[in-house]
C-alpha positions in Angstrom: -115.7 1.5 -5.0 -118.2 1.1 -8.2 -120.3 -2.3 -8.9 -118.1 -4.2 -11.2 -121.3 -4.7 -13.5 -121.8 -0.9 -14.0 -118.1 -0.3 -14.3 -118.2 -2.4 -17.3 -121.4 -1.2 -18.6 -119.7 2.2 -18.8 -116.8 0.9 -20.5 -118.7 -0.5 -23.2 -120.8 2.6 -23.5 -117.8 4.4 -23.9 -116.3 2.0 -26.5 -119.6 2.1 -28.3 -119.5 5.9 -28.3 -115.8 5.8 -29.6 -117.1 3.7 -32.8 -119.5 6.7 -33.8 -121.6 4.2 -34.9 -124.8 6.2 -35.8 -127.3 3.2 -34.4 -129.4 5.9 -33.3 -130.3 4.9 -29.7 -131.6 7.1 -27.1 -129.4 7.3 -24.0 -131.7 5.1 -22.2 -131.7 2.6 -24.9 -127.9 2.7 -24.9 -127.7 2.2 -21.2 -130.3 -0.8 -21.0 -128.0 -2.5 -23.9 -124.9 -1.8 -22.2 -125.6 -2.9 -18.9 -127.5 -6.3 -20.4 -124.1 -6.9 -22.1 -122.2 -6.1 -18.9 -124.4 -8.4 -16.8 -124.0 -11.4 -19.2 -120.1 -10.7 -19.4 -120.3 -11.2 -15.7 -121.9 -14.4 -16.0 -125.3 -13.5 -14.8 -128.6 -13.1 -16.4 -131.2 -10.4 -16.6 -134.8 -10.2 -16.9 -135.3 -9.5 -20.3 -139.0 -7.9 -19.8 -137.6 -5.5 -17.4 -134.5 -4.4 -19.2 -136.5 -3.9 -22.7 -139.2 -2.0 -20.3 -136.6 0.1 -19.5 -135.1 0.6 -22.8 -138.4 1.9 -23.7 -138.7 -0.1 -27.3 -140.4 -3.1 -28.6 -138.8 -6.7 -27.7 -137.9 -7.5 -31.2 -136.3 -4.1 -31.9 -134.3 -4.4 -28.4 -132.8 -8.1 -29.2 -132.2 -6.9 -32.8 -130.3 -3.9 -31.4 -128.6 -6.1 -28.6 -126.9 -8.2 -31.6 -125.9 -5.3 -33.6 -124.1 -3.8 -30.5 -122.8 -7.0 -29.7 -121.2 -7.6 -33.6 -119.9 -3.9 -33.5 -118.2 -4.2 -30.1 -116.8 -7.7 -31.1 -118.9 -9.5 -28.5 -120.3 -12.2 -30.6 -121.4 -15.5 -29.0 -123.0 -18.7 -30.2 -126.1 -19.2 -28.8 -128.2 -22.8 -28.6 -131.4 -23.1 -30.1 -132.7 -23.3 -26.6 -131.2 -19.9 -25.2 -132.8 -18.4 -28.6 -136.1 -19.9 -27.9 -135.9 -18.4 -24.3 -135.1 -14.9 -25.4 -137.9 -14.9 -27.9 -140.5 -16.5 -25.3 -141.3 -19.8 -27.5 -139.6 -22.6 -25.7 -142.4 -24.9 -26.8 -140.8 -24.7 -30.4 -137.4 -25.9 -29.6 -138.0 -29.5 -31.2 -139.5 -28.1 -34.4 -136.5 -25.7 -34.5 -134.0 -28.8 -33.9 -135.7 -30.9 -36.3 -135.6 -27.8 -39.1 -131.9 -27.2 -38.4 -131.4 -31.1 -39.0 -133.1 -31.1 -42.2 -131.4 -27.9 -43.1 -128.1 -29.4 -42.2 -128.7 -32.5 -44.3 -129.8 -30.5 -47.3 -126.8 -28.4 -47.1 -124.2 -31.6 -47.0 -126.1 -33.3 -49.7 -126.2 -30.5 -51.9 -122.7 -29.3 -51.4 -120.4 -31.6 -49.6 -118.9 -31.9 -46.4 -116.0 -29.4 -47.1 -118.1 -26.4 -48.7 -121.0 -27.0 -45.8 -118.7 -25.9 -42.9 
């Protein structure tokens, strides 16, 4: 019996191959991305530094590709500012990010009204 996470990662890899994406990822990079998504889908977390190291790329490149693959496979999810700051390794900036987001939302509402701001 295969581990459910590994089975999910293999399914994601096959699905990605069917999409004929042209994302130009090495096999280890693709495996890391698929494993990451599979672990998240099963409700667990993964050590980002370790998976980035196994992918053999820079953290910023890994996170960008992770988002691209999720969009391609239609696995988009909404992240909170806290989750984004943890992924980027900048948890101390959450307060400033919340302030900036509030100012932006207020500007959009005042400039475009409630209906267009949605």
